[in-house]
Chimera marker file (.cmm) of the C-alpha trace (Angstrom):
<marker_set name="trace">
<marker id="1" x="16.712" y="14.960" z="-43.174" r="1" g="1" b="0" radius="0.5"/>
<marker id="2" x="15.025" y="16.092" z="-39.918" r="1" g="1" b="0" radius="0.5"/>
<marker id="3" x="17.000" y="17.074" z="-37.059" r="1" g="1" b="0" radius="0.5"/>
<marker id="4" x="16.358" y="16.290" z="-33.458" r="1" g="1" b="0" radius="0.5"/>
<marker id="5" x="14.628" y="18.297" z="-31.526" r="1" g="1" b="0" radius="0.5"/>
<marker id="6" x="16.922" y="20.416" z="-28.837" r="1" g="1" b="0" radius="0.5"/>
<marker id="7" x="17.727" y="17.904" z="-25.822" r="1" g="1" b="0" radius="0.5"/>
<marker id="8" x="17.289" y="14.748" z="-27.568" r="1" g="1" b="0" radius="0.5"/>
<marker id="9" x="20.520" y="12.465" z="-28.553" r="1" g="1" b="0" radius="0.5"/>
<marker id="10" x="21.090" y="12.836" z="-32.215" r="1" g="1" b="0" radius="0.5"/>
<marker id="11" x="20.778" y="8.995" z="-31.779" r="1" g="1" b="0" radius="0.5"/>
<marker id="12" x="16.910" y="8.641" z="-31.736" r="1" g="1" b="0" radius="0.5"/>
<marker id="13" x="14.099" y="9.795" z="-29.883" r="1" g="1" b="0" radius="0.5"/>
<marker id="14" x="13.500" y="7.310" z="-27.251" r="1" g="1" b="0" radius="0.5"/>
<marker id="15" x="15.546" y="9.307" z="-24.588" r="1" g="1" b="0" radius="0.5"/>
<marker id="16" x="13.947" y="12.312" z="-22.696" r="1" g="1" b="0" radius="0.5"/>
<marker id="17" x="15.619" y="15.477" z="-22.619" r="1" g="1" b="0" radius="0.5"/>
<marker id="18" x="17.066" y="16.716" z="-19.322" r="1" g="1" b="0" radius="0.5"/>
<marker id="19" x="15.012" y="18.998" z="-17.274" r="1" g="1" b="0" radius="0.5"/>
<marker id="20" x="16.776" y="21.884" z="-15.686" r="1" g="1" b="0" radius="0.5"/>
<marker id="21" x="15.541" y="24.431" z="-13.121" r="1" g="1" b="0" radius="0.5"/>
<marker id="22" x="12.792" y="22.810" z="-11.776" r="1" g="1" b="0" radius="0.5"/>
<marker id="23" x="12.766" y="22.711" z="-7.917" r="1" g="1" b="0" radius="0.5"/>
<marker id="24" x="12.280" y="18.873" z="-6.248" r="1" g="1" b="0" radius="0.5"/>
<marker id="25" x="8.865" y="18.332" z="-5.887" r="1" g="1" b="0" radius="0.5"/>
<marker id="26" x="6.898" y="16.810" z="-2.863" r="1" g="1" b="0" radius="0.5"/>
<marker id="27" x="6.334" y="12.968" z="-2.998" r="1" g="1" b="0" radius="0.5"/>
<marker id="28" x="3.302" y="11.070" z="-1.629" r="1" g="1" b="0" radius="0.5"/>
<marker id="29" x="4.041" y="7.923" z="0.346" r="1" g="1" b="0" radius="0.5"/>
<marker id="30" x="0.861" y="5.801" z="1.501" r="1" g="1" b="0" radius="0.5"/>
<marker id="31" x="3.260" y="3.831" z="3.787" r="1" g="1" b="0" radius="0.5"/>
<marker id="32" x="3.623" y="7.302" z="5.545" r="1" g="1" b="0" radius="0.5"/>
<marker id="33" x="-0.302" y="7.141" z="6.610" r="1" g="1" b="0" radius="0.5"/>
<marker id="34" x="-0.991" y="9.714" z="3.957" r="1" g="1" b="0" radius="0.5"/>
<marker id="35" x="2.181" y="12.044" z="4.833" r="1" g="1" b="0" radius="0.5"/>
<marker id="36" x="3.745" y="14.030" z="2.350" r="1" g="1" b="0" radius="0.5"/>
<marker id="37" x="7.775" y="13.994" z="2.360" r="1" g="1" b="0" radius="0.5"/>
<marker id="38" x="8.593" y="17.448" z="0.911" r="1" g="1" b="0" radius="0.5"/>
<marker id="39" x="11.839" y="18.179" z="-0.656" r="1" g="1" b="0" radius="0.5"/>
<marker id="40" x="13.636" y="21.582" z="-0.298" r="1" g="1" b="0" radius="0.5"/>
<marker id="41" x="11.620" y="23.635" z="-2.571" r="1" g="1" b="0" radius="0.5"/>
<marker id="42" x="7.961" y="25.000" z="-3.166" r="1" g="1" b="0" radius="0.5"/>
<marker id="43" x="5.452" y="23.699" z="-0.845" r="1" g="1" b="0" radius="0.5"/>
<marker id="44" x="2.867" y="20.915" z="-1.422" r="1" g="1" b="0" radius="0.5"/>
<marker id="45" x="-0.216" y="20.065" z="0.177" r="1" g="1" b="0" radius="0.5"/>
<marker id="46" x="-1.758" y="16.617" z="-0.688" r="1" g="1" b="0" radius="0.5"/>
<marker id="47" x="-4.654" y="15.511" z="1.024" r="1" g="1" b="0" radius="0.5"/>
<marker id="48" x="-5.378" y="11.902" z="1.731" r="1" g="1" b="0" radius="0.5"/>
<marker id="49" x="-7.629" y="9.985" z="-0.381" r="1" g="1" b="0" radius="0.5"/>
<marker id="50" x="-10.969" y="9.638" z="1.678" r="1" g="1" b="0" radius="0.5"/>
<marker id="51" x="-9.829" y="11.897" z="4.587" r="1" g="1" b="0" radius="0.5"/>
<marker id="52" x="-12.860" y="14.419" z="3.172" r="1" g="1" b="0" radius="0.5"/>
<marker id="53" x="-16.395" y="13.529" z="4.061" r="1" g="1" b="0" radius="0.5"/>
<marker id="54" x="-18.875" y="13.446" z="1.642" r="1" g="1" b="0" radius="0.5"/>
<marker id="55" x="-21.157" y="15.868" z="1.761" r="1" g="1" b="0" radius="0.5"/>
<marker id="56" x="-24.429" y="14.175" z="0.216" r="1" g="1" b="0" radius="0.5"/>
<marker id="57" x="-25.575" y="17.671" z="-1.421" r="1" g="1" b="0" radius="0.5"/>
<marker id="58" x="-26.673" y="15.977" z="-4.469" r="1" g="1" b="0" radius="0.5"/>
<marker id="59" x="-28.758" y="13.314" z="-2.624" r="1" g="1" b="0" radius="0.5"/>
<marker id="60" x="-29.988" y="16.091" z="-0.302" r="1" g="1" b="0" radius="0.5"/>
<marker id="61" x="-31.232" y="18.250" z="-3.455" r="1" g="1" b="0" radius="0.5"/>
<marker id="62" x="-33.065" y="14.855" z="-5.311" r="1" g="1" b="0" radius="0.5"/>
<marker id="63" x="-34.947" y="13.805" z="-2.169" r="1" g="1" b="0" radius="0.5"/>
<marker id="64" x="-36.015" y="17.177" z="-1.503" r="1" g="1" b="0" radius="0.5"/>
<marker id="65" x="-37.376" y="17.319" z="-4.973" r="1" g="1" b="0" radius="0.5"/>
<marker id="66" x="-38.717" y="13.968" z="-5.564" r="1" g="1" b="0" radius="0.5"/>
<marker id="67" x="-39.561" y="12.442" z="-2.106" r="1" g="1" b="0" radius="0.5"/>
<marker id="68" x="-40.034" y="14.612" z="1.227" r="1" g="1" b="0" radius="0.5"/>
<marker id="69" x="-39.513" y="18.482" z="0.874" r="1" g="1" b="0" radius="0.5"/>
<marker id="70" x="-39.290" y="19.059" z="4.623" r="1" g="1" b="0" radius="0.5"/>
<marker id="71" x="-36.966" y="16.367" z="5.419" r="1" g="1" b="0" radius="0.5"/>
<marker id="72" x="-34.891" y="17.126" z="2.128" r="1" g="1" b="0" radius="0.5"/>
<marker id="73" x="-34.204" y="21.032" z="3.249" r="1" g="1" b="0" radius="0.5"/>
<marker id="74" x="-32.978" y="19.669" z="6.694" r="1" g="1" b="0" radius="0.5"/>
<marker id="75" x="-30.705" y="17.260" z="4.678" r="1" g="1" b="0" radius="0.5"/>
<marker id="76" x="-29.523" y="20.101" z="2.344" r="1" g="1" b="0" radius="0.5"/>
<marker id="77" x="-28.734" y="22.284" z="5.543" r="1" g="1" b="0" radius="0.5"/>
<marker id="78" x="-26.779" y="19.440" z="6.950" r="1" g="1" b="0" radius="0.5"/>
<marker id="79" x="-24.879" y="19.296" z="3.709" r="1" g="1" b="0" radius="0.5"/>
<marker id="80" x="-23.777" y="22.748" z="3.459" r="1" g="1" b="0" radius="0.5"/>
<marker id="81" x="-22.635" y="22.689" z="6.981" r="1" g="1" b="0" radius="0.5"/>
<marker id="82" x="-20.342" y="19.703" z="5.887" r="1" g="1" b="0" radius="0.5"/>
<marker id="83" x="-18.759" y="22.300" z="3.612" r="1" g="1" b="0" radius="0.5"/>
<marker id="84" x="-18.627" y="25.153" z="6.112" r="1" g="1" b="0" radius="0.5"/>
<marker id="85" x="-17.021" y="22.939" z="8.826" r="1" g="1" b="0" radius="0.5"/>
<marker id="86" x="-14.269" y="21.655" z="6.100" r="1" g="1" b="0" radius="0.5"/>
<marker id="87" x="-13.559" y="25.359" z="5.318" r="1" g="1" b="0" radius="0.5"/>
<marker id="88" x="-13.190" y="26.038" z="8.984" r="1" g="1" b="0" radius="0.5"/>
<marker id="89" x="-10.757" y="22.954" z="9.106" r="1" g="1" b="0" radius="0.5"/>
<marker id="90" x="-13.091" y="20.954" z="11.782" r="1" g="1" b="0" radius="0.5"/>
<marker id="91" x="-12.549" y="17.524" z="10.481" r="1" g="1" b="0" radius="0.5"/>
<marker id="92" x="-14.459" y="15.575" z="13.176" r="1" g="1" b="0" radius="0.5"/>
<marker id="93" x="-17.321" y="18.059" z="12.977" r="1" g="1" b="0" radius="0.5"/>
<marker id="94" x="-17.477" y="17.904" z="8.904" r="1" g="1" b="0" radius="0.5"/>
<marker id="95" x="-17.832" y="14.201" z="9.410" r="1" g="1" b="0" radius="0.5"/>
<marker id="96" x="-20.426" y="14.425" z="12.032" r="1" g="1" b="0" radius="0.5"/>
<marker id="97" x="-22.437" y="16.787" z="10.027" r="1" g="1" b="0" radius="0.5"/>
<marker id="98" x="-21.853" y="14.305" z="6.954" r="1" g="1" b="0" radius="0.5"/>
<marker id="99" x="-23.530" y="11.370" z="8.968" r="1" g="1" b="0" radius="0.5"/>
<marker id="100" x="-26.297" y="13.501" z="9.966" r="1" g="1" b="0" radius="0.5"/>
<marker id="101" x="-26.965" y="14.955" z="6.155" r="1" g="1" b="0" radius="0.5"/>
<marker id="102" x="-27.015" y="11.397" z="5.200" r="1" g="1" b="0" radius="0.5"/>
<marker id="103" x="-29.352" y="10.219" z="8.143" r="1" g="1" b="0" radius="0.5"/>
<marker id="104" x="-31.936" y="12.903" z="6.775" r="1" g="1" b="0" radius="0.5"/>
<marker id="105" x="-31.660" y="11.788" z="3.243" r="1" g="1" b="0" radius="0.5"/>
<marker id="106" x="-32.256" y="8.246" z="4.046" r="1" g="1" b="0" radius="0.5"/>
<marker id="107" x="-35.289" y="9.689" z="6.537" r="1" g="1" b="0" radius="0.5"/>
<marker id="108" x="-36.492" y="11.890" z="3.517" r="1" g="1" b="0" radius="0.5"/>
<marker id="109" x="-36.532" y="8.997" z="0.925" r="1" g="1" b="0" radius="0.5"/>
<marker id="110" x="-38.078" y="6.665" z="2.839" r="1" g="1" b="0" radius="0.5"/>
<marker id="111" x="-40.526" y="8.980" z="4.211" r="1" g="1" b="0" radius="0.5"/>
<marker id="112" x="-41.065" y="9.984" z="0.552" r="1" g="1" b="0" radius="0.5"/>
<marker id="113" x="-41.402" y="6.268" z="-0.619" r="1" g="1" b="0" radius="0.5"/>
<marker id="114" x="-44.005" y="5.546" z="2.277" r="1" g="1" b="0" radius="0.5"/>
<marker id="115" x="-46.231" y="8.628" z="1.479" r="1" g="1" b="0" radius="0.5"/>
<marker id="116" x="-46.508" y="7.587" z="-2.092" r="1" g="1" b="0" radius="0.5"/>
<marker id="117" x="-47.152" y="3.902" z="-1.529" r="1" g="1" b="0" radius="0.5"/>
<marker id="118" x="-49.823" y="5.180" z="0.933" r="1" g="1" b="0" radius="0.5"/>
<marker id="119" x="-51.114" y="7.677" z="-1.822" r="1" g="1" b="0" radius="0.5"/>
<marker id="120" x="-51.457" y="5.063" z="-4.272" r="1" g="1" b="0" radius="0.5"/>
<marker id="121" x="-53.245" y="2.674" z="-2.132" r="1" g="1" b="0" radius="0.5"/>
<marker id="122" x="-55.526" y="5.577" z="-1.032" r="1" g="1" b="0" radius="0.5"/>
<marker id="123" x="-56.174" y="6.394" z="-4.936" r="1" g="1" b="0" radius="0.5"/>
<marker id="124" x="-56.957" y="2.857" z="-5.828" r="1" g="1" b="0" radius="0.5"/>
<marker id="125" x="-59.541" y="2.469" z="-2.789" r="1" g="1" b="0" radius="0.5"/>
<marker id="126" x="-61.046" y="6.030" z="-3.632" r="1" g="1" b="0" radius="0.5"/>
<marker id="127" x="-61.809" y="4.804" z="-7.206" r="1" g="1" b="0" radius="0.5"/>
<marker id="128" x="-62.709" y="1.393" z="-6.364" r="1" g="1" b="0" radius="0.5"/>
<marker id="129" x="-65.314" y="3.124" z="-4.014" r="1" g="1" b="0" radius="0.5"/>
<marker id="130" x="-66.656" y="5.582" z="-6.583" r="1" g="1" b="0" radius="0.5"/>
<marker id="131" x="-67.103" y="2.983" z="-9.323" r="1" g="1" b="0" radius="0.5"/>
<marker id="132" x="-68.705" y="0.435" z="-6.577" r="1" g="1" b="0" radius="0.5"/>
<marker id="133" x="-71.064" y="3.282" z="-5.924" r="1" g="1" b="0" radius="0.5"/>
<marker id="134" x="-71.738" y="4.258" z="-9.351" r="1" g="1" b="0" radius="0.5"/>
<marker id="135" x="-72.408" y="1.058" z="-10.481" r="1" g="1" b="0" radius="0.5"/>
<marker id="136" x="-74.956" y="0.310" z="-7.367" r="1" g="1" b="0" radius="0.5"/>
<marker id="137" x="-76.376" y="3.787" z="-8.432" r="1" g="1" b="0" radius="0.5"/>
<marker id="138" x="-76.856" y="2.610" z="-12.105" r="1" g="1" b="0" radius="0.5"/>
<marker id="139" x="-78.314" y="-0.794" z="-10.886" r="1" g="1" b="0" radius="0.5"/>
<marker id="140" x="-80.661" y="0.951" z="-8.944" r="1" g="1" b="0" radius="0.5"/>
<marker id="141" x="-82.235" y="2.747" z="-11.809" r="1" g="1" b="0" radius="0.5"/>
<marker id="142" x="-84.946" y="1.431" z="-13.752" r="1" g="1" b="0" radius="0.5"/>
<marker id="143" x="-84.431" y="2.782" z="-17.197" r="1" g="1" b="0" radius="0.5"/>
<marker id="144" x="-86.431" y="-0.564" z="-19.152" r="1" g="1" b="0" radius="0.5"/>
<marker id="145" x="-89.706" y="0.112" z="-17.320" r="1" g="1" b="0" radius="0.5"/>
<link id1="1" id2="2" r="1" g="1" b="0" radius="0.2"/>
<link id1="2" id2="3" r="1" g="1" b="0" radius="0.2"/>
<link id1="3" id2="4" r="1" g="1" b="0" radius="0.2"/>
<link id1="4" id2="5" r="1" g="1" b="0" radius="0.2"/>
<link id1="5" id2="6" r="1" g="1" b="0" radius="0.2"/>
<link id1="6" id2="7" r="1" g="1" b="0" radius="0.2"/>
<link id1="7" id2="8" r="1" g="1" b="0" radius="0.2"/>
<link id1="8" id2="9" r="1" g="1" b="0" radius="0.2"/>
<link id1="9" id2="10" r="1" g="1" b="0" radius="0.2"/>
<link id1="10" id2="11" r="1" g="1" b="0" radius="0.2"/>
<link id1="11" id2="12" r="1" g="1" b="0" radius="0.2"/>
<link id1="12" id2="13" r="1" g="1" b="0" radius="0.2"/>
<link id1="13" id2="14" r="1" g="1" b="0" radius="0.2"/>
<link id1="14" id2="15" r="1" g="1" b="0" radius="0.2"/>
<link id1="15" id2="16" r="1" g="1" b="0" radius="0.2"/>
<link id1="16" id2="17" r="1" g="1" b="0" radius="0.2"/>
<link id1="17" id2="18" r="1" g="1" b="0" radius="0.2"/>
<link id1="18" id2="19" r="1" g="1" b="0" radius="0.2"/>
<link id1="19" id2="20" r="1" g="1" b="0" radius="0.2"/>
<link id1="20" id2="21" r="1" g="1" b="0" radius="0.2"/>
<link id1="21" id2="22" r="1" g="1" b="0" radius="0.2"/>
<link id1="22" id2="23" r="1" g="1" b="0" radius="0.2"/>
<link id1="23" id2="24" r="1" g="1" b="0" radius="0.2"/>
<link id1="24" id2="25" r="1" g="1" b="0" radius="0.2"/>
<link id1="25" id2="26" r="1" g="1" b="0" radius="0.2"/>
<link id1="26" id2="27" r="1" g="1" b="0" radius="0.2"/>
<link id1="27" id2="28" r="1" g="1" b="0" radius="0.2"/>
<link id1="28" id2="29" r="1" g="1" b="0" radius="0.2"/>
<link id1="29" id2="30" r="1" g="1" b="0" radius="0.2"/>
<link id1="30" id2="31" r="1" g="1" b="0" radius="0.2"/>
<link id1="31" id2="32" r="1" g="1" b="0" radius="0.2"/>
<link id1="32" id2="33" r="1" g="1" b="0" radius="0.2"/>
<link id1="33" id2="34" r="1" g="1" b="0" radius="0.2"/>
<link id1="34" id2="35" r="1" g="1" b="0" radius="0.2"/>
<link id1="35" id2="36" r="1" g="1" b="0" radius="0.2"/>
<link id1="36" id2="37" r="1" g="1" b="0" radius="0.2"/>
<link id1="37" id2="38" r="1" g="1" b="0" radius="0.2"/>
<link id1="38" id2="39" r="1" g="1" b="0" radius="0.2"/>
<link id1="39" id2="40" r="1" g="1" b="0" radius="0.2"/>
<link id1="40" id2="41" r="1" g="1" b="0" radius="0.2"/>
<link id1="41" id2="42" r="1" g="1" b="0" radius="0.2"/>
<link id1="42" id2="43" r="1" g="1" b="0" radius="0.2"/>
<link id1="43" id2="44" r="1" g="1" b="0" radius="0.2"/>
<link id1="44" id2="45" r="1" g="1" b="0" radius="0.2"/>
<link id1="45" id2="46" r="1" g="1" b="0" radius="0.2"/>
<link id1="46" id2="47" r="1" g="1" b="0" radius="0.2"/>
<link id1="47" id2="48" r="1" g="1" b="0" radius="0.2"/>
<link id1="48" id2="49" r="1" g="1" b="0" radius="0.2"/>
<link id1="49" id2="50" r="1" g="1" b="0" radius="0.2"/>
<link id1="50" id2="51" r="1" g="1" b="0" radius="0.2"/>
<link id1="51" id2="52" r="1" g="1" b="0" radius="0.2"/>
<link id1="52" id2="53" r="1" g="1" b="0" radius="0.2"/>
<link id1="53" id2="54" r="1" g="1" b="0" radius="0.2"/>
<link id1="54" id2="55" r="1" g="1" b="0" radius="0.2"/>
<link id1="55" id2="56" r="1" g="1" b="0" radius="0.2"/>
<link id1="56" id2="57" r="1" g="1" b="0" radius="0.2"/>
<link id1="57" id2="58" r="1" g="1" b="0" radius="0.2"/>
<link id1="58" id2="59" r="1" g="1" b="0" radius="0.2"/>
<link id1="59" id2="60" r="1" g="1" b="0" radius="0.2"/>
<link id1="60" id2="61" r="1" g="1" b="0" radius="0.2"/>
<link id1="61" id2="62" r="1" g="1" b="0" radius="0.2"/>
<link id1="62" id2="63" r="1" g="1" b="0" radius="0.2"/>
<link id1="63" id2="64" r="1" g="1" b="0" radius="0.2"/>
<link id1="64" id2="65" r="1" g="1" b="0" radius="0.2"/>
<link id1="65" id2="66" r="1" g="1" b="0" radius="0.2"/>
<link id1="66" id2="67" r="1" g="1" b="0" radius="0.2"/>
<link id1="67" id2="68" r="1" g="1" b="0" radius="0.2"/>
<link id1="68" id2="69" r="1" g="1" b="0" radius="0.2"/>
<link id1="69" id2="70" r="1" g="1" b="0" radius="0.2"/>
<link id1="70" id2="71" r="1" g="1" b="0" radius="0.2"/>
<link id1="71" id2="72" r="1" g="1" b="0" radius="0.2"/>
<link id1="72" id2="73" r="1" g="1" b="0" radius="0.2"/>
<link id1="73" id2="74" r="1" g="1" b="0" radius="0.2"/>
<link id1="74" id2="75" r="1" g="1" b="0" radius="0.2"/>
<link id1="75" id2="76" r="1" g="1" b="0" radius="0.2"/>
<link id1="76" id2="77" r="1" g="1" b="0" radius="0.2"/>
<link id1="77" id2="78" r="1" g="1" b="0" radius="0.2"/>
<link id1="78" id2="79" r="1" g="1" b="0" radius="0.2"/>
<link id1="79" id2="80" r="1" g="1" b="0" radius="0.2"/>
<link id1="80" id2="81" r="1" g="1" b="0" radius="0.2"/>
<link id1="81" id2="82" r="1" g="1" b="0" radius="0.2"/>
<link id1="82" id2="83" r="1" g="1" b="0" radius="0.2"/>
<link id1="83" id2="84" r="1" g="1" b="0" radius="0.2"/>
<link id1="84" id2="85" r="1" g="1" b="0" radius="0.2"/>
<link id1="85" id2="86" r="1" g="1" b="0" radius="0.2"/>
<link id1="86" id2="87" r="1" g="1" b="0" radius="0.2"/>
<link id1="87" id2="88" r="1" g="1" b="0" radius="0.2"/>
<link id1="88" id2="89" r="1" g="1" b="0" radius="0.2"/>
<link id1="89" id2="90" r="1" g="1" b="0" radius="0.2"/>
<link id1="90" id2="91" r="1" g="1" b="0" radius="0.2"/>
<link id1="91" id2="92" r="1" g="1" b="0" radius="0.2"/>
<link id1="92" id2="93" r="1" g="1" b="0" radius="0.2"/>
<link id1="93" id2="94" r="1" g="1" b="0" radius="0.2"/>
<link id1="94" id2="95" r="1" g="1" b="0" radius="0.2"/>
<link id1="95" id2="96" r="1" g="1" b="0" radius="0.2"/>
<link id1="96" id2="97" r="1" g="1" b="0" radius="0.2"/>
<link id1="97" id2="98" r="1" g="1" b="0" radius="0.2"/>
<link id1="98" id2="99" r="1" g="1" b="0" radius="0.2"/>
<link id1="99" id2="100" r="1" g="1" b="0" radius="0.2"/>
<link id1="100" id2="101" r="1" g="1" b="0" radius="0.2"/>
<link id1="101" id2="102" r="1" g="1" b="0" radius="0.2"/>
<link id1="102" id2="103" r="1" g="1" b="0" radius="0.2"/>
<link id1="103" id2="104" r="1" g="1" b="0" radius="0.2"/>
<link id1="104" id2="105" r="1" g="1" b="0" radius="0.2"/>
<link id1="105" id2="106" r="1" g="1" b="0" radius="0.2"/>
<link id1="106" id2="107" r="1" g="1" b="0" radius="0.2"/>
<link id1="107" id2="108" r="1" g="1" b="0" radius="0.2"/>
<link id1="108" id2="109" r="1" g="1" b="0" radius="0.2"/>
<link id1="109" id2="110" r="1" g="1" b="0" radius="0.2"/>
<link id1="110" id2="111" r="1" g="1" b="0" radius="0.2"/>
<link id1="111" id2="112" r="1" g="1" b="0" radius="0.2"/>
<link id1="112" id2="113" r="1" g="1" b="0" radius="0.2"/>
<link id1="113" id2="114" r="1" g="1" b="0" radius="0.2"/>
<link id1="114" id2="115" r="1" g="1" b="0" radius="0.2"/>
<link id1="115" id2="116" r="1" g="1" b="0" radius="0.2"/>
<link id1="116" id2="117" r="1" g="1" b="0" radius="0.2"/>
<link id1="117" id2="118" r="1" g="1" b="0" radius="0.2"/>
<link id1="118" id2="119" r="1" g="1" b="0" radius="0.2"/>
<link id1="119" id2="120" r="1" g="1" b="0" radius="0.2"/>
<link id1="120" id2="121" r="1" g="1" b="0" radius="0.2"/>
<link id1="121" id2="122" r="1" g="1" b="0" radius="0.2"/>
<link id1="122" id2="123" r="1" g="1" b="0" radius="0.2"/>
<link id1="123" id2="124" r="1" g="1" b="0" radius="0.2"/>
<link id1="124" id2="125" r="1" g="1" b="0" radius="0.2"/>
<link id1="125" id2="126" r="1" g="1" b="0" radius="0.2"/>
<link id1="126" id2="127" r="1" g="1" b="0" radius="0.2"/>
<link id1="127" id2="128" r="1" g="1" b="0" radius="0.2"/>
<link id1="128" id2="129" r="1" g="1" b="0" radius="0.2"/>
<link id1="129" id2="130" r="1" g="1" b="0" radius="0.2"/>
<link id1="130" id2="131" r="1" g="1" b="0" radius="0.2"/>
<link id1="131" id2="132" r="1" g="1" b="0" radius="0.2"/>
<link id1="132" id2="133" r="1" g="1" b="0" radius="0.2"/>
<link id1="133" id2="134" r="1" g="1" b="0" radius="0.2"/>
<link id1="134" id2="135" r="1" g="1" b="0" radius="0.2"/>
<link id1="135" id2="136" r="1" g="1" b="0" radius="0.2"/>
<link id1="136" id2="137" r="1" g="1" b="0" radius="0.2"/>
<link id1="137" id2="138" r="1" g="1" b="0" radius="0.2"/>
<link id1="138" id2="139" r="1" g="1" b="0" radius="0.2"/>
<link id1="139" id2="140" r="1" g="1" b="0" radius="0.2"/>
<link id1="140" id2="141" r="1" g="1" b="0" radius="0.2"/>
<link id1="141" id2="142" r="1" g="1" b="0" radius="0.2"/>
<link id1="142" id2="143" r="1" g="1" b="0" radius="0.2"/>
<link id1="143" id2="144" r="1" g="1" b="0" radius="0.2"/>
<link id1="144" id2="145" r="1" g="1" b="0" radius="0.2"/>
</marker_set>
């Protein structure tokens, strides 16, 4: 017959062992507006969900690589500004930099799409022109005497 692990009742394994020696922990209460109720013991820092702004760094890198490099570089710089302002504790400045990073990501994306559409149209018109010139030159040749 197997014996129960230390701290469990001999009647079964459905009861949890008593933990001793741990200090009381801080509890998060959403009704307190994200405040932390701290019981005596070690300090715990809890950030409220959504308190830190998005830095849009991944989007900035992607639009730099695939859409519009100049505006994408500006977006990357603004994204890094979000991180540096957060590290300095400037939440309002980080939120503003996040809005700026998002704006430059959008500008780079729209500019890249517009330039790509213009490039495709120019490509099509160029080759239509080249084929029409080649066809007219071929028609003006009199190979069959």
